[in-house]
OpenMM code with the backbone's topology and positions (N, CA, C; nanometers):
from openmm import Vec3, app, unit

residues = "MET PRO GLN LYS VAL LYS PHE LEU GLY LYS LYS LYS ILE LYS LEU ASN GLN LYS VAL TYR ASN SER LEU HIS LEU HIS PHE LEU SER ASP ASP ASN LYS PRO LEU LYS LYS LYS LYS ILE ASN LEU HIS VAL TRP TYR ASP THR ASP THR LEU VAL TRP LEU LYS MET SER TYR GLU LYS MET GLY ARG TRP GLU TYR ARG LEU LYS LYS HIS ILE PHE".split()
positions = [
    Vec3(13.9172, 26.1124, 16.4756),
    Vec3(13.8680, 26.0318, 16.3658),
    Vec3(13.9866, 25.9998, 16.2725),
    Vec3(14.0089, 25.8739, 16.2414),
    Vec3(14.1179, 25.8373, 16.1488),
    Vec3(14.0930, 25.8973, 16.0109),
    Vec3(14.2002, 25.9413, 15.9462),
    Vec3(14.1871, 26.0006, 15.8141),
    Vec3(14.3090, 25.9712, 15.7302),
    Vec3(14.2873, 25.9804, 15.6005),
    Vec3(14.3978, 25.9680, 15.5036),
    Vec3(14.4186, 26.1053, 15.4423),
    Vec3(14.5442, 26.1362, 15.4134),
    Vec3(14.5779, 26.2618, 15.3491),
    Vec3(14.6573, 26.2297, 15.2219),
    Vec3(14.6123, 26.2833, 15.1096),
    Vec3(14.6781, 26.2564, 14.9826),
    Vec3(14.7262, 26.3897, 14.9249),
    Vec3(14.8524, 26.3937, 14.8878),
    Vec3(14.9104, 26.5150, 14.8230),
    Vec3(14.8769, 26.5089, 14.6750),
    Vec3(14.8051, 26.6070, 14.6236),
    Vec3(14.7607, 26.6062, 14.4843),
    Vec3(14.8483, 26.6936, 14.3949),
    Vec3(14.9476, 26.7624, 14.4531),
    Vec3(15.0418, 26.8356, 14.3705),
    Vec3(15.0471, 26.9821, 14.4041),
    Vec3(15.1396, 27.0491, 14.3379),
    Vec3(15.1548, 27.1936, 14.3495),
    Vec3(15.0732, 27.2584, 14.2395),
    Vec3(14.9972, 27.3629, 14.2754),
    Vec3(14.9129, 27.4311, 14.1776),
    Vec3(14.9217, 27.5797, 14.1971),
    Vec3(14.9005, 27.6534, 14.0899),
    Vec3(14.8874, 27.7999, 14.0990),
    Vec3(14.7398, 27.8300, 14.1044),
    Vec3(14.6995, 27.9066, 14.2064),
    Vec3(14.5588, 27.9456, 14.2154),
    Vec3(14.5502, 28.0977, 14.2270),
    Vec3(14.4408, 28.1548, 14.1782),
    Vec3(14.4230, 28.2999, 14.1823),
    Vec3(14.3101, 28.3297, 14.2812),
    Vec3(14.3428, 28.4126, 14.3797),
    Vec3(14.2464, 28.4575, 14.4800),
    Vec3(14.2610, 28.6070, 14.4950),
    Vec3(14.1528, 28.6810, 14.4873),
    Vec3(14.1524, 28.8252, 14.5083),
    Vec3(14.2562, 28.8950, 14.4227),
    Vec3(14.2617, 28.8614, 14.2940),
    Vec3(14.3524, 28.9251, 14.1968),
    Vec3(14.5000, 28.8965, 14.2232),
    Vec3(14.5309, 28.7954, 14.3062),
    Vec3(14.6700, 28.7610, 14.3329),
    Vec3(14.6891, 28.6117, 14.3061),
    Vec3(14.8025, 28.5754, 14.2467),
    Vec3(14.8318, 28.4356, 14.2132),
    Vec3(14.9220, 28.3785, 14.3242),
    Vec3(14.8833, 28.2629, 14.3758),
    Vec3(14.9600, 28.1955, 14.4815),
    Vec3(15.0110, 28.0610, 14.4305),
    Vec3(15.1308, 28.0247, 14.4719),
    Vec3(15.1773, 27.8864, 14.4542),
    Vec3(15.1252, 27.8080, 14.5713),
    Vec3(15.0551, 27.6990, 14.5457),
    Vec3(14.9901, 27.6289, 14.6551),
    Vec3(15.0195, 27.4780, 14.6517),
    Vec3(14.9978, 27.4184, 14.7689),
    Vec3(14.9993, 27.2723, 14.7840),
    Vec3(14.8569, 27.2279, 14.7954),
    Vec3(14.8158, 27.1334, 14.7123),
    Vec3(14.6774, 27.0833, 14.7099),
    Vec3(14.6750, 26.9476, 14.7798),
    Vec3(14.5965, 26.9395, 14.8892),
    Vec3(14.5848, 26.8168, 14.9670),
    Vec3(14.4375, 26.7704, 14.9706),
    Vec3(14.4184, 26.6402, 14.9805),
    Vec3(14.2843, 26.5841, 14.9910),
    Vec3(14.2782, 26.5048, 15.1217),
    Vec3(14.1885, 26.5455, 15.2122),
    Vec3(14.1674, 26.4773, 15.3408),
    Vec3(14.0438, 26.3924, 15.3284),
    Vec3(14.0567, 26.2653, 15.3678),
    Vec3(13.9456, 26.1698, 15.3517),
    Vec3(13.9373, 26.0817, 15.4762),
    Vec3(13.8170, 26.0645, 15.5311),
    Vec3(13.8030, 25.9766, 15.6470),
    Vec3(13.8384, 25.8343, 15.6109),
    Vec3(13.9028, 25.7662, 15.7050),
    Vec3(13.9507, 25.6293, 15.6813),
    Vec3(13.8479, 25.5286, 15.7331),
    Vec3(13.7400, 25.5122, 15.6570),
    Vec3(13.6388, 25.4142, 15.6916),
    Vec3(13.5951, 25.3434, 15.5622),
    Vec3(13.5078, 25.2473, 15.5744),
    Vec3(13.4690, 25.1668, 15.4592),
    Vec3(13.3435, 25.2182, 15.3884),
    Vec3(13.3021, 25.3388, 15.4210),
    Vec3(13.1802, 25.3934, 15.3592),
    Vec3(13.2105, 25.4406, 15.2173),
    Vec3(13.1048, 25.4468, 15.1325),
    Vec3(13.1232, 25.5018, 14.9971),
    Vec3(13.1673, 25.6488, 15.0044),
    Vec3(13.2311, 25.6964, 14.8995),
    Vec3(13.2872, 25.8307, 14.8955),
    Vec3(13.1851, 25.9377, 14.9332),
    Vec3(13.0636, 25.9299, 14.8871),
    Vec3(12.9611, 26.0306, 14.9156),
    Vec3(12.9166, 26.0310, 15.0609),
    Vec3(12.9387, 25.9198, 15.1354),
    Vec3(12.8916, 25.9073, 15.2738),
    Vec3(13.0005, 25.9305, 15.3762),
    Vec3(13.1224, 25.9572, 15.3352),
    Vec3(13.2313, 25.9790, 15.4296),
    Vec3(13.2140, 26.1084, 15.5058),
    Vec3(13.2504, 26.1064, 15.6356),
    Vec3(13.2368, 26.2264, 15.7186),
    Vec3(13.3364, 26.3334, 15.6794),
    Vec3(13.4574, 26.2935, 15.6422),
    Vec3(13.5596, 26.3890, 15.6002),
    Vec3(13.5930, 26.3635, 15.4539),
    Vec3(13.5734, 26.4630, 15.3690),
    Vec3(13.6097, 26.4582, 15.2285),
    Vec3(13.6353, 26.6024, 15.1843),
    Vec3(13.7583, 26.6517, 15.2166),
    Vec3(13.7923, 26.7923, 15.1973),
    Vec3(13.9092, 26.8073, 15.1031),
    Vec3(13.9073, 26.9115, 15.0235),
    Vec3(14.0223, 26.9544, 14.9419),
    Vec3(14.0714, 27.0852, 15.0034),
    Vec3(14.2021, 27.0897, 15.0354),
    Vec3(14.2574, 27.2086, 15.0972),
    Vec3(14.3829, 27.2548, 15.0221),
    Vec3(14.3956, 27.3845, 15.0034),
    Vec3(14.5121, 27.4441, 14.9373),
    Vec3(14.5843, 27.5326, 15.0375),
    Vec3(14.7167, 27.5104, 15.0523),
    Vec3(14.8018, 27.5910, 15.1402),
    Vec3(14.9040, 27.6673, 15.0568),
    Vec3(14.9396, 27.7889, 15.0980),
    Vec3(15.0467, 27.8649, 15.0335),
    Vec3(15.1786, 27.7923, 15.0576),
    Vec3(15.2593, 27.7739, 14.9508),
    Vec3(15.3843, 27.7002, 14.9628),
    Vec3(15.4883, 27.7734, 15.0456),
    Vec3(15.4850, 27.9065, 15.0488),
    Vec3(15.5865, 27.9812, 15.1223),
    Vec3(15.5529, 27.9952, 15.2710),
    Vec3(15.4279, 28.0292, 15.3015),
    Vec3(15.3897, 28.0600, 15.4415),
    Vec3(15.3097, 27.9486, 15.5065),
    Vec3(15.2598, 27.8517, 15.4272),
    Vec3(15.1715, 27.7462, 15.4725),
    Vec3(15.0408, 27.8004, 15.5271),
    Vec3(15.0016, 27.9194, 15.4805),
    Vec3(14.8718, 27.9780, 15.5170),
    Vec3(14.7627, 27.9036, 15.4389),
    Vec3(14.6529, 27.8746, 15.5042),
    Vec3(14.5414, 27.8072, 15.4438),
    Vec3(14.4749, 27.9043, 15.3460),
    Vec3(14.4722, 27.8723, 15.2146),
    Vec3(14.4206, 27.9612, 15.1121),
    Vec3(14.2759, 27.9340, 15.0772),
    Vec3(14.2426, 27.8046, 15.0616),
    Vec3(14.1104, 27.7690, 15.0090),
    Vec3(14.0791, 27.6275, 15.0546),
    Vec3(13.9491, 27.6006, 15.0737),
    Vec3(13.9011, 27.4663, 15.1117),
    Vec3(13.7698, 27.4427, 15.0413),
    Vec3(13.7478, 27.3204, 14.9913),
    Vec3(13.6187, 27.2872, 14.9279),
    Vec3(13.5732, 27.1486, 14.9699),
    Vec3(13.4415, 27.1310, 14.9688),
    Vec3(13.3808, 27.0026, 14.9984),
    Vec3(13.2413, 26.9978, 14.9400),
    Vec3(13.1809, 26.8792, 14.9375),
    Vec3(13.0451, 26.8627, 14.8853),
    Vec3(12.9573, 26.7974, 14.9905),
    Vec3(12.8638, 26.8742, 15.0438),
    Vec3(12.7567, 26.8276, 15.1322),
    Vec3(12.6353, 26.9141, 15.0986),
    Vec3(12.5322, 26.8549, 15.0458),
    Vec3(12.4149, 26.9298, 15.0035),
    Vec3(12.4529, 27.0457, 14.9147),
    Vec3(12.5373, 27.0187, 14.8142),
    Vec3(12.5872, 27.1190, 14.7221),
    Vec3(12.7384, 27.1294, 14.7375),
    Vec3(12.8011, 27.2070, 14.6517),
    Vec3(12.9452, 27.2278, 14.6561),
    Vec3(12.9746, 27.3576, 14.7337),
    Vec3(13.0567, 27.3462, 14.8363),
    Vec3(13.0933, 27.4569, 14.9217),
    Vec3(13.2425, 27.4887, 14.9036),
    Vec3(13.2734, 27.6180, 14.9043),
    Vec3(13.4126, 27.6566, 14.8917),
    Vec3(13.4367, 27.7815, 14.9802),
    Vec3(13.5411, 27.7729, 15.0604),
    Vec3(13.5825, 27.8839, 15.1464),
    Vec3(13.7164, 27.9340, 15.0941),
    Vec3(13.7303, 28.0680, 15.0841),
    Vec3(13.8529, 28.1287, 15.0305),
    Vec3(13.9073, 28.2329, 15.1281),
    Vec3(14.0377, 28.2446, 15.1315),
    Vec3(14.1022, 28.3489, 15.2119),
    Vec3(14.0723, 28.4834, 15.1521),
    Vec3(14.0333, 28.5785, 15.2363),
    Vec3(14.0118, 28.7150, 15.1905),
    Vec3(14.1308, 28.8010, 15.2297),
    Vec3(14.1790, 28.7881, 15.3526),
    Vec3(14.2845, 28.8741, 15.4000),
    Vec3(14.3553, 28.8064, 15.5160),
    Vec3(14.4870, 28.8206, 15.5249),
    Vec3(14.5580, 28.7709, 15.6429),
    Vec3(14.6585, 28.8760, 15.6875),
    Vec3(14.6816, 28.8816, 15.8178),
    Vec3(14.7709, 28.9794, 15.8769),
    Vec3(14.8724, 28.9031, 15.9654),
    Vec3(15.0004, 28.9315, 15.9451),
    Vec3(15.1035, 28.8665, 16.0304),
    Vec3(15.1565, 28.9679, 16.1268),
] * unit.nanometer
topology = app.Topology()
chain = topology.addChain("A")
for resn in residues:
    res = topology.addResidue(resn, chain)
    for name in ("N", "CA", "C"):
        topology.addAtom(name, app.Element.getBySymbol(name[0]), res)
């Protein structure tokens, strides 16, 4: 599915009592539908040092948010 990715900036976010420097990206499907009807409309935060996926949010029948709890290398 074609999509657009927009870089929204670097942000500090706090997860599980730890502060991360993150990259905030917005993924959006590339179609002519209104914003609420798009198949892909995600906000994703990645750790700037490791590029580990920290958090993701979207809105479908309410606001959903997934957060990293633990990672092991």
